[in-house]
Backbone as a chain_set.jsonl record, in Angstrom:
{"seq": "MKTFMEPLSCEEEEYYLKCFKDGDQRAKDILVEHNLRLVAYVVKKYINTDMNRNLEELISIGTIGLIKAVTSFDGEKGKLSTYAARCIDNELLMMLRNDKKKLKETSLYEPIGSDGDGNEISLYDVIESDEKLIDEQCELADDIQRLKKVIHEVLNEKEKMIMIKRYGLGGERELTQREVAKQMNISRSYVSRIEKKALLKLRKALE", "coords": {"N": [[0.825, -0.97, -0.044], [0.101, 2.321, -0.434], [2.431, 5.031, 0.552], [1.085, 7.833, 2.423], [0.109, 10.525, 3.679], [1.316, 12.014, 6.902], [-0.756, 11.785, 9.691], [-2.383, 15.439, 10.444], [-1.365, 17.327, 13.183], [-3.747, 18.304, 16.055], [-3.936, 21.091, 16.645], [-3.406, 21.853, 13.83], [-5.227, 20.402, 12.534], [-7.683, 21.788, 13.46], [-7.41, 24.068, 12.537], [-7.266, 24.274, 10.163], [-9.357, 23.259, 9.634], [-11.574, 25.081, 10.335], [-10.358, 27.051, 8.975], [-11.334, 25.732, 6.151], [-14.391, 25.801, 7.341], [-14.661, 28.463, 6.872], [-14.642, 29.022, 4.087], [-12.653, 28.669, 2.626], [-11.518, 26.802, 0.045], [-8.611, 24.867, -0.405], [-8.167, 23.933, 2.083], [-10.247, 22.565, 2.662], [-8.912, 19.976, 0.98], [-6.685, 20.106, 2.134], [-6.809, 18.867, 4.579], [-8.171, 16.165, 3.415], [-6.311, 15.315, 2.273], [-4.246, 14.633, 4.043], [-6.081, 12.762, 5.7], [-5.937, 10.931, 4.648], [-4.563, 8.055, 4.98], [-6.27, 7.004, 7.008], [-8.512, 6.587, 5.666], [-6.879, 4.15, 4.029], [-6.453, 2.228, 6.477], [-9.12, 1.353, 6.621], [-10.068, 0.338, 4.971], [-8.535, -1.739, 4.538], [-9.73, -4.192, 5.575], [-11.7, -4.813, 3.938], [-10.58, -6.182, 1.668], [-10.627, -8.682, 1.592], [-13.297, -9.925, 0.391], [-15.106, -11.394, -1.7], [-15.911, -9.113, -3.298], [-15.844, -7.945, -7.189], [-13.37, -5.714, -6.995], [-10.93, -4.126, -6.833], [-7.536, -2.834, -5.072], [-6.85, -0.101, -5.364], [-9.638, 0.627, -6.252], [-10.742, 0.457, -4.259], [-9.806, 2.146, -2.308], [-10.496, 4.329, -3.185], [-12.99, 4.712, -3.424], [-13.634, 4.849, -1.051], [-12.754, 6.889, -0.296], [-14.131, 8.667, -1.086], [-16.365, 8.76, 0.696], [-14.931, 10.153, 2.784], [-14.137, 12.696, 1.976], [-17.283, 13.24, 1.577], [-17.299, 13.485, 4.947], [-15.538, 15.071, 6.123], [-16.869, 17.572, 4.097], [-19.403, 17.246, 5.749], [-18.751, 17.747, 8.224], [-18.888, 18.57, 11.696], [-18.375, 20.584, 15.214], [-19.944, 19.284, 16.683], [-20.356, 16.786, 16.251], [-18.084, 15.388, 16.986], [-14.983, 13.473, 16.889], [-12.822, 14.439, 14.287], [-11.813, 12.274, 12.695], [-13.068, 9.969, 14.223], [-15.356, 10.095, 13.255], [-15.01, 10.439, 10.767], [-13.733, 7.757, 9.751], [-16.467, 6.741, 10.282], [-18.053, 7.23, 8.459], [-16.379, 6.714, 6.049], [-16.556, 3.854, 6.486], [-19.366, 3.458, 6.011], [-19.624, 3.959, 3.423], [-18.243, 2.444, 1.666], [-19.362, 0.304, 2.648], [-21.762, 0.367, 1.159], [-20.556, 0.245, -1.242], [-20.195, -2.849, -1.076], [-22.954, -3.92, -0.798], [-24.481, -3.137, -2.643], [-23.066, -4.095, -4.743], [-23.481, -6.739, -4.112], [-26.193, -7.438, -4.296], [-26.125, -6.968, -7.145], [-25.806, -9.568, -8.127], [-27.599, -11.392, -6.042], [-30.369, -11.529, -3.618], [-29.043, -10.92, -0.18], [-28.234, -12.149, 3.184], [-27.485, -11.109, 6.001], [-25.713, -12.456, 7.566], [-24.599, -14.184, 5.239], [-22.157, -15.777, 3.342], [-19.196, -13.76, 2.727], [-16.343, -13.965, 1.725], [-12.709, -14.842, 2.976], [-10.726, -14.01, 5.91], [-7.463, -12.861, 6.403], [-6.692, -15.232, 7.393], [-7.474, -17.293, 6.197], [-10.347, -18.119, 7.123], [-13.915, -17.759, 7.474], [-15.708, -15.256, 6.383], [-18.351, -13.186, 7.01], [-20.903, -10.586, 5.695], [-22.005, -9.342, 8.208], [-20.069, -9.844, 10.396], [-17.99, -7.702, 8.634], [-19.42, -5.255, 9.14], [-19.414, -5.59, 11.754], [-16.498, -5.236, 12.9], [-13.706, -3.345, 13.467], [-14.617, -1.149, 14.691], [-14.196, -0.07, 16.909], [-11.887, -0.388, 17.543], [-10.429, 1.741, 15.932], [-11.859, 3.535, 17.243], [-10.107, 4.027, 19.95], [-7.175, 4.256, 18.811], [-7.939, 6.921, 17.358], [-7.987, 8.079, 19.946], [-5.957, 7.617, 21.525], [-3.923, 8.752, 20.116], [-4.708, 11.644, 20.445], [-4.458, 11.849, 23.379], [-1.524, 11.44, 23.469], [-0.849, 13.588, 21.575], [-1.598, 15.598, 23.831], [-0.12, 14.963, 26.175], [2.363, 15.521, 25.138], [2.146, 18.341, 24.477], [1.431, 19.432, 27.181], [4.035, 18.503, 28.423], [6.007, 20.382, 27.678], [4.99, 22.507, 28.626], [4.907, 22.19, 31.931], [6.982, 21.492, 32.781], [10.516, 21.725, 33.889], [13.657, 22.007, 31.871], [15.333, 19.565, 32.457], [14.12, 17.9, 33.283], [11.717, 17.451, 31.548], [14.068, 16.457, 29.573], [14.627, 13.706, 30.579], [12.074, 12.635, 30.566], [11.27, 12.747, 27.789], [13.618, 10.922, 26.391], [12.629, 8.594, 28.832], [10.278, 7.656, 27.826], [10.835, 6.905, 24.946], [9.682, 9.476, 23.993], [10.496, 11.315, 21.707], [10.738, 10.022, 19.532], [12.442, 7.856, 19.131], [13.901, 5.068, 20.495], [12.552, 3.727, 24.013], [14.579, 4.593, 27.122], [16.365, 3.05, 29.627], [16.09, 3.917, 32.721], [19.244, 3.766, 34.098], [20.947, 3.605, 31.323], [19.578, 6.468, 30.698], [21.064, 7.654, 32.376], [23.617, 7.707, 31.946], [23.823, 8.417, 29.692], [23.369, 11.293, 30.168], [25.438, 11.675, 32.06], [24.798, 11.445, 34.791], [23.93, 10.353, 38.251], [21.536, 6.924, 38.604], [20.085, 6.957, 40.905], [19.707, 9.434, 40.617], [18.429, 10.212, 38.425], [16.099, 8.83, 38.823], [14.406, 10.44, 40.931], [14.164, 12.45, 39.226], [12.275, 11.968, 37.392], [9.998, 10.496, 39.444], [9.077, 13.246, 40.044], [9.002, 14.65, 38.273], [6.966, 13.155, 36.805], [4.592, 13.324, 39.114], [3.952, 15.663, 38.479], [2.434, 15.953, 35.927], [0.461, 14.288, 35.607], [-0.404, 15.919, 37.817], [-0.859, 18.215, 36.282], [-2.511, 16.687, 33.857], [-4.844, 15.969, 34.839]], "CA": [[0.079, 0.254, 0.086], [1.561, 3.282, -0.496], [2.576, 5.754, 1.569], [0.475, 8.62, 2.822], [0.754, 12.136, 4.398], [1.311, 12.265, 8.409], [-1.866, 13.126, 9.847], [-2.381, 16.478, 11.704], [-2.078, 17.536, 14.644], [-4.836, 18.374, 16.831], [-3.975, 22.311, 16.373], [-3.429, 21.938, 12.683], [-6.638, 20.167, 12.162], [-8.41, 22.602, 14.106], [-7.071, 25.338, 11.986], [-7.914, 23.936, 8.645], [-11.044, 23.075, 9.886], [-12.238, 26.639, 10.51], [-10.667, 27.6, 7.475], [-12.565, 25.05, 5.444], [-15.854, 26.711, 7.304], [-14.637, 30.11, 6.421], [-14.69, 29.109, 2.286], [-11.195, 27.831, 2.332], [-11.367, 24.818, -0.575], [-7.459, 24.648, -0.138], [-8.161, 23.065, 3.521], [-10.862, 21.003, 2.543], [-8.062, 19.153, 0.259], [-5.271, 19.754, 3.169], [-7.805, 17.994, 5.497], [-8.346, 14.94, 2.72], [-5.158, 14.63, 1.961], [-3.328, 13.854, 5.782], [-6.384, 11.805, 6.451], [-6.136, 9.388, 3.701], [-4.151, 7.011, 5.883], [-7.217, 6.546, 7.707], [-8.991, 5.742, 4.249], [-6.267, 2.774, 3.573], [-6.756, 1.409, 7.286], [-10.6, 0.943, 7.023], [-10.447, -0.455, 3.441], [-7.942, -3.593, 5.015], [-10.796, -5.341, 5.952], [-12.525, -5.219, 2.502], [-9.553, -6.505, 0.422], [-10.414, -10.126, 1.224], [-14.079, -10.041, 0.456], [-14.914, -11.92, -3.148], [-16.379, -8.47, -4.957], [-14.642, -7.71, -7.942], [-13.237, -4.57, -6.659], [-8.999, -3.985, -6.525], [-7.222, -2.465, -3.875], [-7.291, 1.063, -5.957], [-11.015, 1.346, -6.317], [-11.604, 0.679, -2.732], [-9.681, 3.36, -1.951], [-11.378, 5.755, -4.353], [-14.776, 4.53, -2.553], [-12.979, 5.036, 0.702], [-11.905, 8.479, -0.205], [-15.989, 9.291, -1.289], [-16.499, 8.919, 2.243], [-13.619, 10.983, 3.452], [-14.715, 13.424, 1.647], [-18.069, 13.475, 2.651], [-17.446, 13.48, 6.036], [-14.964, 16.332, 5.629], [-17.889, 18.331, 4.166], [-20.304, 17.649, 6.781], [-18.234, 17.401, 9.617], [-18.704, 20.082, 12.845], [-17.699, 20.166, 16.522], [-20.949, 18.37, 17.449], [-20.281, 15.057, 15.817], [-16.933, 14.449, 17.993], [-13.5, 14.21, 16.505], [-13.061, 13.886, 12.77], [-11.293, 10.96, 12.613], [-13.952, 8.993, 14.59], [-16.719, 10.537, 12.593], [-14.613, 9.847, 9.273], [-14.148, 6.491, 9.629], [-17.563, 5.676, 9.663], [-18.484, 7.722, 6.93], [-15.557, 5.794, 5.121], [-17.214, 2.609, 6.623], [-20.383, 3.363, 5.303], [-19.399, 4.466, 1.347], [-17.499, 0.654, 1.201], [-20.819, -0.958, 2.414], [-22.793, 0.759, 0.816], [-20.834, -0.518, -2.488], [-20.383, -3.675, -0.83], [-24.034, -3.913, -0.504], [-25.178, -2.602, -4.047], [-22.375, -5.074, -5.265], [-24.208, -8.22, -3.891], [-27.971, -7.051, -4.94], [-26.6, -7.161, -8.664], [-25.984, -11.325, -7.994], [-28.972, -11.951, -5.651], [-30.592, -11.378, -2.321], [-28.414, -11.871, 0.658], [-28.638, -11.673, 4.487], [-26.398, -10.368, 6.735], [-24.508, -14.068, 7.73], [-24.243, -15.178, 4.308], [-20.386, -15.323, 3.542], [-18.786, -12.818, 2.068], [-15.082, -14.046, 1.178], [-12.626, -15.14, 4.059], [-10.108, -12.862, 6.202], [-6.336, -13.553, 6.099], [-6.3, -16.731, 7.696], [-9.164, -18.104, 5.627], [-11.967, -17.863, 7.595], [-15.237, -17.315, 6.424], [-16.441, -14.278, 6.837], [-19.94, -12.659, 6.549], [-21.236, -9.5, 5.932], [-22.052, -8.661, 9.575], [-18.64, -9.812, 10.478], [-17.409, -6.569, 8.032], [-20.089, -4.308, 9.654], [-19.12, -5.334, 13.221], [-15.272, -5.448, 12.623], [-12.946, -2.928, 14.259], [-14.564, 0.549, 14.841], [-13.937, 0.084, 18.823], [-10.059, -0.466, 17.639], [-10.011, 2.931, 15.447], [-11.956, 4.892, 18.218], [-9.065, 3.424, 20.877], [-6.358, 5.037, 17.894], [-7.777, 7.96, 17.458], [-8.217, 8.789, 21.717], [-4.551, 7.528, 22.043], [-3.147, 9.92, 19.325], [-5.103, 12.992, 21.13], [-3.242, 11.983, 24.206], [-0.343, 12.082, 22.895], [-0.554, 15.003, 21.7], [-1.929, 16.285, 24.558], [1.006, 15.148, 26.506], [3.436, 16.504, 24.91], [1.976, 19.865, 24.893], [1.603, 19.663, 29.011], [5.469, 18.557, 28.966], [6.884, 21.885, 27.799], [4.23, 23.735, 29.774], [4.935, 22.354, 33.19], [8.14, 20.195, 33.461], [11.959, 21.823, 33.195], [14.41, 21.446, 30.73], [16.192, 18.54, 32.853], [12.486, 16.709, 33.491], [11.928, 17.375, 30.093], [14.977, 15.694, 28.51], [14.32, 13.186, 30.709], [10.734, 12.016, 30.518], [11.408, 12.412, 26.602], [14.581, 9.91, 26.953], [12.386, 7.777, 29.277], [9.222, 7.453, 27.36], [10.856, 7.492, 23.75], [8.595, 10.568, 23.342], [11.023, 12.283, 20.822], [10.618, 9.04, 18.433], [13.622, 6.79, 19.199], [13.225, 3.582, 21.419], [13.035, 3.903, 25.195], [15.375, 4.256, 27.461], [16.093, 3.093, 30.939], [16.771, 4.517, 33.565], [20.638, 3.269, 33.477], [20.921, 4.253, 29.852], [19.38, 8.213, 30.663], [21.886, 8.367, 33.64], [24.825, 7.219, 31.328], [23.994, 9.73, 28.645], [23.244, 12.923, 31.136], [26.307, 11.674, 32.789], [24.145, 12.043, 36.522], [23.749, 8.927, 38.991], [20.508, 6.656, 38.173], [19.566, 7.575, 41.336], [18.966, 11.071, 40.474], [17.253, 10.315, 37.02], [14.888, 8.197, 38.839], [14.096, 10.943, 42.066], [13.663, 13.331, 38.996], [11.048, 11.115, 36.811], [9.143, 10.937, 39.875], [8.534, 14.599, 40.431], [8.089, 14.776, 36.864], [5.536, 12.324, 36.628], [3.745, 13.845, 40.066], [3.389, 17.215, 37.857], [2.555, 15.478, 34.779], [-0.268, 13.827, 36.971], [-1.631, 17.373, 38.249], [-1.819, 19.205, 35.302], [-3.586, 16.292, 33.119], [-6.32, 16.135, 35.871]], "C": [[0.989, 0.852, 0.179], [1.71, 4.138, 0.414], [1.434, 7.178, 1.515], [0.967, 10.066, 3.493], [0.3, 11.647, 5.965], [-0.138, 12.653, 8.692], [-1.721, 14.247, 10.644], [-2.572, 16.846, 12.601], [-3.263, 18.174, 15.096], [-5.024, 19.949, 16.163], [-4.301, 22.613, 14.91], [-4.773, 21.435, 12.061], [-7.426, 21.08, 12.202], [-8.21, 23.765, 13.282], [-7.444, 25.121, 10.51], [-9.326, 23.815, 8.645], [-12.162, 24.259, 9.814], [-11.893, 27.578, 9.2], [-11.347, 27.738, 6.093], [-14.006, 25.814, 5.831], [-15.787, 27.88, 6.8], [-14.747, 30.285, 4.731], [-13.652, 28.393, 1.67], [-11.25, 26.427, 1.352], [-9.951, 24.418, -0.411], [-7.311, 23.705, 0.766], [-8.825, 22.226, 3.324], [-9.579, 20.072, 1.829], [-6.672, 18.724, 1.073], [-6.017, 18.336, 3.687], [-7.975, 16.395, 5.093], [-7.262, 14.315, 2.959], [-4.12, 13.864, 3.133], [-4.591, 12.641, 6.139], [-6.428, 10.423, 5.652], [-5.553, 7.683, 4.108], [-5.264, 6.317, 6.76], [-8.467, 5.696, 6.822], [-8.239, 3.744, 4.107], [-6.561, 1.937, 5.107], [-7.838, 0.915, 7.325], [-10.619, 0.205, 5.537], [-9.638, -2.065, 3.625], [-8.998, -4.658, 4.638], [-11.799, -5.625, 5.051], [-11.783, -6.02, 1.449], [-10.186, -7.994, 0.457], [-11.681, -10.397, 0.652], [-13.909, -10.557, -1.113], [-16.139, -10.863, -4.061], [-15.175, -8.312, -5.803], [-14.052, -6.202, -8.021], [-11.304, -4.868, -6.006], [-9.164, -3.324, -5.143], [-7.798, -0.342, -4.363], [-8.902, 1.488, -5.951], [-11.726, 1.049, -5.417], [-11.147, 1.923, -2.134], [-10.003, 4.561, -2.531], [-12.639, 5.629, -3.883], [-14.399, 4.825, -1.037], [-12.837, 6.644, 0.742], [-13.31, 9.253, -0.238], [-15.862, 9.634, -0.099], [-15.711, 9.473, 2.923], [-13.63, 12.086, 3.004], [-15.982, 14.032, 2.138], [-18.092, 13.877, 4.17], [-16.601, 14.864, 6.769], [-16.049, 17.622, 5.115], [-18.615, 18.598, 4.877], [-19.776, 18.02, 8.116], [-18.293, 19.275, 10.766], [-18.602, 19.513, 13.851], [-18.568, 19.254, 17.143], [-20.333, 17.177, 17.212], [-18.993, 14.387, 16.786], [-15.84, 14.876, 17.059], [-13.535, 13.657, 14.804], [-12.55, 12.707, 12.277], [-12.242, 10.202, 12.758], [-15.087, 8.961, 13.144], [-16.535, 10.367, 10.722], [-14.871, 8.788, 8.883], [-15.269, 5.892, 9.716], [-18.44, 6.112, 8.689], [-17.621, 6.585, 5.655], [-15.988, 4.202, 5.214], [-18.457, 2.507, 5.715], [-20.6, 3.459, 3.708], [-18.898, 2.659, 1.004], [-18.656, -0.654, 1.704], [-21.731, -0.986, 1.888], [-22.667, 0.216, -0.817], [-20.686, -2.202, -2.315], [-21.855, -4.071, -0.92], [-24.758, -4.049, -2.047], [-24.54, -3.523, -5.208], [-23.401, -6.663, -5.784], [-25.502, -8.062, -4.305], [-27.826, -7.356, -6.341], [-26.664, -9.078, -8.949], [-27.199, -11.841, -7.644], [-28.897, -11.718, -4.119], [-29.555, -11.666, -0.923], [-28.622, -11.566, 2.05], [-27.252, -11.633, 4.629], [-25.414, -11.569, 7.43], [-24.147, -14.687, 6.695], [-22.824, -14.971, 4.255], [-20.068, -14.55, 2.038], [-17.253, -13.218, 0.859], [-14.382, -14.553, 2.805], [-11.878, -14.142, 4.404], [-8.491, -13.841, 6.152], [-5.588, -14.636, 6.809], [-7.433, -17.259, 7.394], [-10.071, -18.225, 6.492], [-12.596, -17.371, 7.324], [-15.607, -16.447, 6.866], [-17.699, -13.68, 6.299], [-20.012, -11.177, 6.388], [-21.431, -8.584, 7.61], [-20.669, -8.808, 10.518], [-17.818, -8.225, 10.062], [-18.051, -5.338, 9.038], [-19.91, -4.22, 11.313], [-17.765, -5.393, 13.969], [-14.626, -4.691, 14.178], [-13.274, -1.607, 14.794], [-14.598, 0.596, 16.439], [-12.438, 0.601, 18.647], [-9.768, 0.865, 17.072], [-10.467, 3.721, 16.566], [-10.248, 4.879, 19.102], [-7.646, 4.325, 20.035], [-6.686, 6.168, 18.185], [-7.654, 8.643, 18.76], [-6.621, 9.069, 21.725], [-3.783, 8.566, 21.211], [-3.559, 11.355, 20.052], [-4.371, 13.132, 22.315], [-2.157, 11.74, 24.096], [0.288, 13.059, 22.771], [-0.603, 15.918, 22.629], [-0.452, 16.126, 26.055], [1.926, 15.815, 26.329], [3.059, 17.848, 24.869], [2.272, 19.922, 26.183], [2.941, 19.716, 29.566], [6.166, 19.909, 28.93], [6.03, 23.099, 28.58], [4.964, 23.392, 31.126], [6.39, 21.618, 33.646], [9.505, 21.606, 32.837], [12.963, 21.337, 32.26], [14.856, 19.763, 31.03], [15.094, 17.219, 32.5], [12.063, 16.663, 32.061], [12.604, 16.481, 29.021], [14.984, 14.553, 29.477], [13.184, 12.036, 30.847], [11.002, 11.489, 28.985], [12.623, 11.217, 26.339], [13.849, 8.293, 27.338], [11.602, 6.718, 28.952], [9.867, 7.033, 25.501], [9.638, 8.485, 22.768], [9.017, 11.512, 22.229], [11.348, 11.528, 19.391], [11.198, 7.569, 18.283], [12.566, 6.255, 20.708], [13.548, 4.538, 22.849], [13.892, 3.69, 26.108], [15.487, 3.609, 28.346], [16.724, 3.957, 31.954], [18.548, 4.885, 33.823], [21.057, 3.884, 32.497], [20.732, 5.924, 30.094], [20.748, 8.655, 31.068], [23.514, 8.694, 32.573], [25.339, 8.209, 30.069], [24.135, 11.211, 29.028], [24.432, 12.631, 31.757], [26.046, 12.201, 34.49], [23.896, 10.599, 37.117], [21.82, 8.313, 38.61], [19.526, 7.022, 38.935], [18.718, 8.789, 41.411], [17.789, 11.272, 39.249], [16.032, 10.047, 37.979], [13.707, 9.117, 40.166], [13.605, 12.464, 40.478], [12.612, 12.946, 38.176], [9.844, 11.164, 37.601], [8.283, 12.247, 39.854], [7.969, 14.614, 39.408], [6.735, 14.38, 36.427], [4.65, 12.875, 37.602], [3.139, 15.531, 39.572], [2.765, 17.305, 36.594], [1.014, 15.301, 35.211], [-0.94, 14.877, 37.117], [-2.167, 17.754, 37.468], [-2.972, 18.556, 34.165], [-4.808, 16.444, 33.836], [-7.058, 16.973, 36.064]], "O": [[2.138, 0.611, 0.55], [0.912, 3.966, 1.334], [1.001, 7.458, 0.397], [2.119, 10.448, 3.698], [-0.753, 11.065, 6.227], [-0.699, 13.593, 8.129], [-0.939, 14.148, 11.59], [-3.69, 16.872, 13.115], [-3.863, 18.692, 14.155], [-5.933, 20.186, 15.367], [-5.202, 23.396, 14.61], [-5.322, 22.058, 11.153], [-8.007, 21.399, 11.165], [-9.112, 24.589, 13.437], [-7.946, 26.028, 9.846], [-10.189, 24.185, 7.849], [-13.296, 24.244, 9.335], [-12.582, 28.403, 8.6], [-11.71, 28.644, 5.343], [-14.698, 26.343, 4.961], [-16.775, 28.395, 6.277], [-14.897, 31.369, 4.166], [-13.64, 27.74, 0.626], [-11.075, 25.281, 1.765], [-9.983, 23.206, -0.197], [-6.567, 22.741, 0.584], [-8.478, 21.079, 3.605], [-9.36, 19.164, 2.631], [-5.915, 17.761, 0.95], [-5.851, 17.172, 3.325], [-7.958, 15.493, 5.93], [-7.063, 13.253, 3.549], [-3.457, 12.831, 3.032], [-4.233, 11.652, 6.778], [-6.812, 9.292, 5.949], [-5.942, 6.584, 3.713], [-5.12, 5.162, 7.163], [-9.094, 4.675, 7.104], [-8.802, 2.649, 4.097], [-6.968, 0.797, 4.883], [-7.906, -0.087, 8.037], [-11.539, -0.584, 5.318], [-9.949, -3.139, 3.109], [-9.078, -5.554, 3.798], [-12.654, -6.491, 5.234], [-12.361, -6.466, 0.458], [-10.278, -8.554, -0.635], [-11.502, -11.478, 0.09], [-12.897, -10.286, -1.76], [-16.911, -11.223, -4.95], [-13.991, -8.438, -5.492], [-14.249, -5.536, -9.037], [-10.783, -5.544, -5.119], [-10.128, -3.206, -4.386], [-8.681, 0.368, -3.883], [-9.265, 2.624, -5.648], [-12.95, 1.172, -5.386], [-11.908, 2.684, -1.537], [-9.653, 5.687, -2.176], [-13.39, 6.598, -3.991], [-15.167, 4.977, -0.087], [-12.829, 7.38, 1.728], [-13.561, 10.249, 0.441], [-15.32, 10.684, 0.247], [-15.873, 9.148, 4.099], [-12.975, 12.831, 3.734], [-16.013, 15.016, 2.877], [-18.988, 14.637, 4.539], [-17.007, 15.498, 7.743], [-16.013, 18.65, 5.791], [-18.89, 19.78, 5.082], [-20.457, 18.576, 8.977], [-17.929, 20.438, 10.596], [-18.652, 18.285, 13.925], [-18.164, 18.488, 18.019], [-19.768, 16.595, 18.138], [-18.935, 13.229, 17.199], [-15.651, 15.986, 16.563], [-14.15, 12.705, 14.323], [-13.075, 12.223, 11.274], [-12.603, 9.579, 11.759], [-15.424, 8.069, 12.365], [-17.358, 10.244, 9.815], [-15.735, 8.48, 8.061], [-15.383, 4.716, 9.37], [-19.381, 5.492, 8.193], [-18.112, 5.93, 4.736], [-15.83, 3.417, 4.279], [-18.581, 1.655, 4.835], [-21.555, 3.092, 3.023], [-19.339, 1.939, 0.108], [-18.794, -1.837, 1.393], [-22.559, -1.897, 1.875], [-23.595, -0.111, -1.557], [-21.009, -2.895, -3.279], [-21.725, -5.197, -1.402], [-25.458, -4.991, -2.418], [-25.096, -3.751, -6.282], [-23.772, -7.262, -6.793], [-25.839, -9.101, -4.872], [-28.764, -7.844, -6.972], [-27.382, -9.676, -9.75], [-27.89, -12.53, -8.393], [-27.866, -11.691, -3.447], [-29.352, -12.862, -0.716], [-29.303, -10.55, 2.195], [-26.284, -11.913, 3.922], [-24.273, -11.246, 7.761], [-23.441, -15.686, 6.828], [-22.265, -14.14, 4.971], [-20.46, -14.67, 0.877], [-17.126, -12.904, -0.325], [-15.148, -14.678, 3.76], [-11.938, -13.172, 3.648], [-8.368, -15.049, 5.949], [-4.385, -14.894, 6.847], [-8.288, -17.644, 8.191], [-10.893, -18.886, 5.857], [-12.31, -16.298, 6.793], [-16.0, -16.61, 8.021], [-17.96, -13.758, 5.098], [-19.153, -10.513, 6.968], [-21.026, -7.465, 7.923], [-20.315, -7.903, 11.275], [-17.162, -7.625, 10.914], [-17.295, -4.57, 9.634], [-20.139, -3.235, 12.015], [-17.664, -5.536, 15.187], [-14.795, -5.033, 15.348], [-12.391, -0.926, 15.315], [-15.166, 1.532, 17.001], [-11.878, 1.529, 19.229], [-8.797, 1.383, 17.622], [-9.696, 4.582, 16.99], [-9.372, 5.692, 18.806], [-7.075, 5.116, 20.786], [-6.084, 6.743, 19.092], [-7.219, 9.794, 18.74], [-6.064, 10.159, 21.858], [-2.95, 9.235, 21.822], [-2.651, 12.173, 20.201], [-3.713, 14.148, 22.536], [-1.634, 11.943, 25.191], [1.317, 13.502, 23.282], [0.078, 16.941, 22.559], [-0.009, 17.079, 26.695], [2.388, 16.635, 27.123], [3.905, 18.595, 25.362], [3.346, 20.438, 26.488], [3.303, 20.378, 30.539], [6.753, 20.445, 29.87], [6.376, 24.215, 28.967], [5.688, 24.299, 31.537], [6.684, 21.293, 34.796], [9.458, 22.221, 31.772], [12.971, 20.145, 31.951], [14.78, 18.881, 30.174], [15.158, 16.171, 31.856], [12.155, 15.573, 31.496], [12.109, 15.951, 28.026], [15.938, 13.974, 28.958], [13.364, 10.857, 31.153], [11.009, 10.287, 28.718], [11.977, 10.282, 25.866], [14.089, 7.234, 26.759], [11.705, 5.534, 29.273], [8.886, 6.871, 24.776], [9.074, 8.396, 21.678], [8.244, 12.36, 21.783], [11.934, 12.021, 18.428], [10.782, 6.573, 17.692], [11.583, 6.552, 21.388], [14.285, 5.517, 22.971], [14.216, 2.503, 26.162], [14.404, 3.024, 28.364], [17.786, 4.573, 31.854], [19.022, 6.019, 33.749], [21.665, 4.918, 32.774], [21.645, 6.662, 29.722], [21.446, 9.532, 30.557], [24.229, 9.695, 32.58], [26.429, 8.591, 29.645], [24.777, 12.085, 28.446], [24.744, 13.7, 32.281], [26.717, 12.965, 35.184], [23.656, 9.701, 36.31], [20.948, 9.156, 38.395], [18.421, 7.359, 38.511], [17.643, 9.085, 41.932], [16.81, 12.008, 39.121], [15.079, 10.826, 38.008], [12.561, 8.726, 40.386], [12.792, 13.34, 40.774], [11.745, 13.82, 38.226], [8.795, 11.603, 37.129], [7.064, 12.29, 39.685], [6.744, 14.602, 39.285], [5.789, 14.98, 35.916], [3.568, 13.053, 37.043], [2.288, 16.265, 40.074], [2.512, 18.396, 36.082], [0.335, 16.324, 35.122], [-2.067, 14.941, 36.626], [-3.389, 17.864, 37.373], [-3.902, 19.185, 33.661], [-5.752, 17.069, 33.351], [-7.998, 16.8, 36.84]]}, "num_chains": 1, "name": "protein.A"}
């Protein structure tokens, strides 16, 4: 599957949503382009159905759902990513139902293909798939963005550096207290004390 643009940060997404609401059509394009990764994620569960649709067709159909989501989204509908995932799913399900209707009437439990392990799946399985997982991933991404913001607001430079190294917040692997101590030329017990103090600050700020 081809590489897609990285998702927008919460601040960027809010900015472009406002721009689009004010009539900026380029903002709409940016929102769509940066959410195509979500289309690819939702499409995965439709790849092994027995419809005559290749990956590019599924991506195109899912993108229609994404465009509809961006166009109709407002703050009262919750998070854009969660709302968009449902719209993409709905578009693909509509395609699936239309394709099946051309062949014959079908029930939700009639087999429509198989999953990656060769297990038979039905339309019901597709509908009940991983919407919860999508929600959880979206919430996790929001939590990480919020944590990064709070870290820079409430921690001093040494606390920030230790927390980023300890929990891999800079995109690198997580380090042990001993590894952090060696890199910063301080004792492991000092790292431990600073980490505990920083965690208390973050917990208080996040509450």
